C-alpha positions in Angstrom: 35.4 73.4 13.0 34.7 76.7 11.1 35.6 75.0 7.8 32.7 72.5 8.2 30.1 75.0 9.3 27.0 74.9 7.1 25.6 78.3 6.1 22.1 79.0 4.7 22.0 81.3 1.7 18.6 82.4 0.3 18.7 83.6 -3.3 16.1 85.8 -4.9 15.7 86.7 -8.6 14.0 89.8 -10.1 13.6 91.2 -13.6 12.3 94.5 -14.8 8.4 94.5 -14.7 8.3 95.9 -18.3 10.1 92.9 -19.8 8.9 89.3 -19.9 11.5 86.9 -18.5 12.0 83.6 -16.9 13.8 83.6 -13.6 14.4 80.2 -11.9 16.7 79.8 -8.9 16.8 77.6 -5.9 16.1 79.2 -2.5 17.5 78.3 0.9 20.7 76.7 -0.5 23.4 75.3 1.7 27.0 76.5 1.6 30.1 75.3 3.5 32.3 77.9 5.3 35.8 78.2 3.7 34.7 76.9 0.4 33.3 78.5 -2.8 29.7 78.8 -3.8 27.8 79.7 -7.0 24.9 82.1 -6.8 22.7 81.2 -9.8 20.3 83.6 -11.5 18.6 83.3 -15.0 16.4 85.8 -16.9 15.5 84.6 -20.4 14.2 86.8 -23.2 11.0 85.7 -25.0 12.3 86.7 -28.4 15.9 85.8 -29.1 16.0 87.7 -32.4 15.5 91.1 -30.7 18.9 92.5 -29.6 19.3 93.8 -26.1 21.7 95.2 -23.6 21.4 94.0 -20.0 23.0 94.9 -16.7 22.9 92.7 -13.6 23.0 93.8 -9.9 23.4 91.7 -6.9 22.2 92.8 -3.4 22.8 91.1 -0.1 20.8 91.3 3.2 22.6 89.8 6.2 20.7 87.9 8.8 18.9 90.0 11.4 19.0 93.1 9.1 16.2 94.7 7.1 18.1 96.5 4.3 19.9 95.1 1.3 23.4 96.1 0.4 24.5 96.6 -3.2 27.4 94.3 -3.5 28.0 93.7 -7.3 27.2 95.3 -10.7 27.9 93.8 -14.1 27.8 95.8 -17.3 29.6 93.9 -20.0 32.6 93.7 -20.0 33.0 95.4 -16.6 32.3 93.6 -13.3 32.4 95.8 -10.2 32.5 94.6 -6.5 30.7 97.4 -4.6 31.0 96.3 -1.0 34.2 95.9 1.0 33.0 92.7 2.7 33.1 90.9 -0.7 36.3 92.5 -2.0 38.2 90.2 -4.3 35.8 87.3 -3.4 33.2 87.7 -6.1 33.7 86.5 -9.7 31.3 86.8 -12.6 30.2 83.5 -13.9 27.3 84.6 -16.2 26.9 85.4 -19.9 29.9 87.1 -21.4 28.2 89.5 -23.8 26.0 92.6 -23.6 22.8 90.4 -23.9 23.1 88.8 -20.4 20.6 86.0 -19.7 22.6 84.1 -17.0 23.6 86.3 -14.1 25.5 83.9 -11.9 28.2 85.0 -9.5 30.8 82.8 -7.7 31.7 83.6 -4.0 35.2 82.5 -2.9 36.0 81.5 0.7 32.4 81.7 2.1 32.3 82.9 5.7 29.5 82.8 8.4 29.0 86.5 7.8 27.8 85.6 4.2 24.6 84.0 5.6 21.5 85.9 4.5 19.5 86.7 1.4 20.9 87.5 -2.0 18.9 89.3 -4.6 19.7 89.3 -8.3 18.1 92.0 -10.6 18.2 92.2 -14.4 17.8 95.6 -16.2 17.2 94.8 -19.9 16.9 97.3 -22.7 15.5 96.0 -26.0 16.5 97.5 -29.3 13.5 97.3 -31.7 14.5 98.4 -35.2 11.6 100.3 -37.0 10.7 99.2 -40.5 12.2 101.5 -43.2 9.8 103.0 -45.8 9.8 101.2 -49.1 11.6 102.8 -52.0 12.8 101.7 -55.4 16.0 100.4 -53.8 14.2 98.2 -51.2 15.1 94.6 -51.2 11.9 93.7 -49.4 9.0 96.1 -49.0 6.5 96.3 -46.2 3.3 94.3 -46.7 0.4 96.0 -48.4 -2.5 97.6 -46.6 -4.1 94.8 -44.6 -7.6 96.3 -44.8 -7.5 96.4 -48.6 -6.1 92.9 -48.8 -8.9 91.7 -46.5 -11.7 93.4 -48.6 -10.3 92.0 -51.9 -10.0 88.5 -50.4 -13.6 88.6 -49.2 -14.9 89.7 -52.6 -12.9 87.0 -54.4 -14.3 84.4 -51.9 -17.9 85.4 -52.6 -17.3 85.4 -56.4 -15.8 82.0 -56.2 -18.8 80.7 -54.2 -21.2 82.1 -56.8 -19.2 80.6 -59.7 -19.1 77.1 -58.0 -22.9 77.2 -57.3 -23.6 78.1 -61.0 -21.3 75.4 -62.2 -23.1 72.9 -59.9 -26.5 73.9 -61.3 -25.2 73.5 -64.8 -23.9 70.0 -64.0 -27.2 69.0 -62.4 -29.2 70.2 -65.4 -26.9 68.4 -67.8 -27.2 65.2 -65.9 -30.9 65.4 -65.6 -31.4 66.0 -69.3 -29.1 63.1 -70.1 -31.0 60.8 -67.8 -34.3 62.1 -69.3 -33.2 61.5 -72.9 -32.1 58.0 -72.0 -35.5 57.4 -70.4 -37.4 58.7 -73.5 -35.2 56.5 -75.7 -36.1 53.4 -73.7 -39.8 54.3 -73.8 -39.7 54.8 -77.5 -38.1 51.4 -78.1 -40.7 49.8 -75.9 -43.5 51.4 -77.8 -41.9 50.4 -81.1 -41.5 46.8 -80.1 -45.1 46.7 -78.8 -46.3 48.1 -82.2 -44.3 45.5 -84.2 -45.7 42.7 -82.0 -49.3 43.8 -82.6 -48.7 43.9 -86.4 -47.4 40.3 -86.4 -50.4 39.0 -84.6 
């Protein structure tokens, strides 16, 4: 019967080439006529702390056709069904804010005419806030000039190396003199004992 007919739906995911993203969906997915079906699509940002605004578009290419049809557009909070074949049958199941990362759409009452390829496309705009110049009222100021910091660090490193080498030389000289003094004291005691022994005999 038509309600038990198995349909083949192929899902594609795409993200804007200028933004890094992760898009993972299953292709060649089975759906049953007369039932509902979830079209999954994910596009993740690399840096969660950067605010963004994202819109999602779904396109559909029926079997035996070469062109995609624009069937759905989501721009929070508005979800628009753009093709009459899917009128009142598509429902947004993705992220419910402006920074969309899950672009899933649910199809109600799947029919044989829904067989084909579905393409999901993310359009993401990142809002990068420039660093404000430092003033007397700044809570946190931009870091110092990196080149100057690098030069100062290198100079301090060489000074520290020279100081440690000089300290090592001083320690070696001190230890050598102490050992030499003890050796001289032992030799002097031996000579003194030898002289006392010769006087006795």
